[in-house]
C-alpha positions in Angstrom: 117.6 79.3 124.9 119.8 76.6 123.6 123.3 76.1 124.8 125.3 77.5 122.3 128.2 78.2 124.8 129.4 81.7 123.3 129.2 80.6 119.4 128.4 83.3 117.7 125.1 82.9 115.7 124.6 81.8 111.7 123.7 85.1 109.8 120.5 84.0 108.8 120.2 84.8 104.7 117.4 83.9 102.4 118.1 83.4 99.1 115.0 84.4 96.6 114.7 83.7 93.1 111.9 82.4 91.0 114.5 79.6 89.2 114.5 77.5 92.2 118.2 75.6 91.1 119.6 79.2 91.1 117.9 79.6 94.7 118.6 76.0 96.2 122.2 76.2 95.1 123.2 79.1 96.3 121.3 78.4 99.3 123.4 75.3 99.9 126.7 76.9 99.1 125.8 79.0 101.7 125.0 77.0 104.5 128.3 75.0 103.9 130.5 78.4 104.2 129.0 79.5 107.8 125.6 80.8 106.8 121.7 79.5 107.9 120.2 80.3 103.9 117.1 79.7 103.2 115.7 79.5 99.4 111.9 80.8 98.6 110.6 81.7 95.2 108.8 84.3 94.8 109.0 88.1 96.1 105.9 87.5 97.9 107.2 84.6 99.6 109.8 86.5 100.4 108.4 89.4 102.0 106.6 86.9 104.6 109.6 84.8 105.1 111.8 87.7 106.1 108.8 88.7 108.3 109.0 85.0 110.4 112.8 84.7 110.1 113.9 88.3 110.2 117.0 87.4 108.1 120.2 89.5 108.8 121.2 89.0 104.6 118.8 89.2 101.4 120.1 88.3 98.4 117.7 88.2 96.0 116.9 88.0 91.8 115.4 91.1 90.6 113.2 90.1 87.4 111.1 88.1 89.1 107.0 87.1 88.2 104.8 88.3 91.0 107.0 90.6 92.6 110.5 92.2 91.4 113.5 92.3 93.6 113.4 95.8 94.3 109.7 95.9 95.1 110.1 92.6 98.0 113.6 94.8 99.2 111.6 97.7 99.6 109.2 96.1 101.8 111.6 94.1 104.0 113.4 97.2 104.8 109.8 98.8 106.2 110.3 95.9 108.6 113.7 95.6 108.9 115.7 98.7 108.1 119.5 96.9 109.5 119.0 93.6 106.9 121.6 94.1 104.6 120.2 93.0 101.1 121.9 92.0 97.7 120.3 92.3 94.4 121.4 89.6 91.7 120.3 90.3 87.7 121.6 89.3 84.2 118.3 91.2 82.7 118.6 95.0 81.3 115.6 95.5 82.4 117.0 95.9 85.9 118.8 99.2 85.1 115.0 101.2 85.0 114.0 99.3 88.4 117.0 100.6 90.7 116.6 104.1 89.0 113.2 104.0 89.5 113.7 102.9 93.4 116.4 105.2 93.5 113.8 108.5 92.5 111.7 106.8 95.6 115.6 107.1 98.5 115.3 103.4 98.4 120.0 102.4 97.4 120.8 98.5 97.2 123.8 96.9 95.6 123.3 94.7 92.9 125.7 91.8 90.7 125.5 90.9 87.3 124.3 87.2 87.3 125.7 85.2 86.8 127.7 85.1 89.8 130.8 82.7 91.1 129.6 81.5 94.3 133.2 83.1 95.6 133.0 85.8 94.7 129.3 86.2 96.3 130.8 84.6 98.9 133.7 87.4 99.0 131.3 90.0 98.5 129.1 89.0 102.0 132.6 89.7 103.7 132.5 93.1 103.0 
């Protein structure tokens, strides 16, 4: 392993959003605030990347074209049960998807989109 001389490793984060500008921007902001963040643009890619990277945290949009964020989160939780997952959405359809996931026994924290970067960072500290 590397000579990190007792430094705590940066929490690994995947930022998932089909709107690349949002995923890229959030990843940059998180990287500037002590995280090791990487953008991912589809739910399917997120599951594959999570398997490879084993992130500590997932921040995901809910409404995406290939696999929605809730479906991706459920898949990721199967092999990374300790991973913290934070969903964000600007669309009303999210409520129905969340209810469906809750009915299956999955509980996720959700924040409204757009979220100010400072508010997101504050939420991650809790």
